[in-house]
C-alpha positions as CSV (number, residue, x, y, z in Angstrom):
1,X,28.9,20.8,6.1
2,X,28.9,18.1,3.4
3,X,25.8,16.5,2.0
4,X,25.8,12.8,3.0
5,X,23.7,9.7,2.7
6,X,23.8,6.7,5.0
7,X,24.5,3.2,3.6
8,X,23.0,0.3,5.4
9,X,23.3,-3.5,4.9
10,X,20.7,-5.6,6.5
11,X,19.6,-2.7,8.7
12,X,23.2,-2.0,9.9
13,X,25.0,1.3,9.1
14,X,28.2,0.3,7.2
15,X,29.2,3.5,5.4
16,X,28.1,6.9,4.3
17,X,28.2,8.5,0.9
18,X,29.4,12.1,1.0
19,X,29.4,14.7,-1.7
20,X,32.9,16.0,-2.4
21,X,34.6,18.2,-5.0
22,X,34.9,15.3,-7.4
23,X,31.5,13.7,-6.9
24,X,30.4,11.2,-4.3
25,X,32.8,9.2,-2.1
26,X,32.4,6.4,0.4
27,X,33.3,6.9,4.1
28,X,33.7,3.4,5.5
29,X,32.3,2.9,9.0
30,X,32.5,-0.9,8.9
31,X,36.1,-2.1,8.8
32,X,35.3,-4.6,6.1
33,X,34.9,-1.7,3.7
34,X,38.3,-0.1,4.3
35,X,39.4,-0.8,0.8
36,X,36.6,1.5,-0.6
37,X,37.2,4.3,1.9
38,X,37.5,7.7,0.2
39,X,37.0,6.2,-3.3
40,X,35.0,8.5,-5.7
41,X,31.8,7.5,-7.5
42,X,29.5,9.3,-9.9
43,X,26.4,9.0,-7.7
44,X,24.9,7.9,-4.4
45,X,23.5,4.8,-6.1
46,X,26.9,3.8,-7.3
47,X,28.4,4.2,-3.8
48,X,25.6,2.0,-2.4
49,X,25.9,-0.6,-5.1
50,X,29.7,-0.8,-4.7
51,X,29.5,-1.1,-0.9
52,X,26.9,-3.9,-1.0
53,X,28.5,-5.8,-3.8
54,X,31.9,-5.6,-2.1
55,X,30.4,-7.0,1.1
56,X,28.5,-9.8,-0.7
57,X,31.6,-10.8,-2.7
58,X,34.3,-10.5,0.0
59,X,32.4,-11.1,3.2
60,X,29.4,-13.4,2.6
61,X,27.2,-14.0,5.6
62,X,26.7,-17.4,6.9
63,X,23.3,-19.0,6.9
64,X,21.6,-18.6,10.2
65,X,21.0,-21.8,12.2
66,X,17.3,-21.4,12.0
67,X,17.5,-21.6,8.2
68,X,19.7,-24.7,8.1
69,X,17.1,-27.1,9.4
70,X,17.7,-29.7,12.0
71,X,21.1,-31.4,12.3
72,X,21.3,-35.0,11.0
73,X,20.1,-37.6,13.4
74,X,18.1,-35.2,15.6
75,X,14.4,-36.2,16.0
76,X,11.5,-34.0,16.7
77,X,10.2,-34.4,20.3
78,X,6.9,-36.3,20.6
C-alpha cells in the first residue's frame, strides 16, 4: 500500500499525490490533469502546487453569475 495525499481544488478532489520509488507522483482523477498524470515531484507540496497552477493556467473558472452583478438594463424591483 502506497502513502498518498488527496489534492483538492475548491473542495473537489482532482488528484492524489502518491509516494513512489522516485519521490512523489501525481495520480490524475480530474481529466483536466491528464498531462500531469504519473509525473514525479520532490514533495507533496510540489505536486499540489503543480496541479493547482496547471488548472488555473489552462482551465480558468468562469466568474459565477452572482458575482457579475446585474445585466445591463435590468432594474431592481420596487
